[in-house]
N, C-alpha and C positions, 0 to 999 in steps of 0.2 A: 504494500500500500504506500509506503514511503516513497518508493520509486515513482509511482504515478504522480504524487504531489511534487516531486522533484522535477519531473518532466513538465508538469503543468505550470510550475513557477519559472523554471529556468529556460526551458525550450519553447513551450507553446505560448507562454505569457497569458494563460487563461485564468490564472489565480493570482491574487495580490498577497502581500505580506499581511495585510489586515485580515483577509479571509483565512489565511493559514493560522493566524493567531487565534481565531475563534474555535479551531478544532484541536488545539493543544490541550491534552488532558482528558479528552472525551474517550469513552470506551472504544470506539472505532476510529479514533483520531490519531494524533502523533504526540510524541513526547517533546519536552523542551529541547532535548539534545537533537532530536530529528529536525526541529525548527531551525536550530543553529546550523545544522549540516546543509539544509536546503537553502536558507537565505544568507548564511554567512554572518548573521547577527544574533546576538544572545536574545532569548525570549524574555520579555518583560511583561509580567501579568498586568492586565489592565486594571486601573483603579476604578472603584465604583463610587459614584456620587450619591449621597443620600439627600433627599429634599425634606426639609422640615417646614411645617407650617405652624404658625402661631395663631391661636384664636383667643380673642378677648370678648368678654360679655359686658 
């Protein structure tokens, strides 16, 4: 499976780094090491933003 992602990213240009990052850690996805091997860059987990709302009466 990693080979297909490698071809898609490096050769076919049909997948982006951002899309690859969304499949890191998924059961049928890739590992952070695979991501680095494919893109040449270390995987950085996306940060999540929380939205808080304040209500006053």
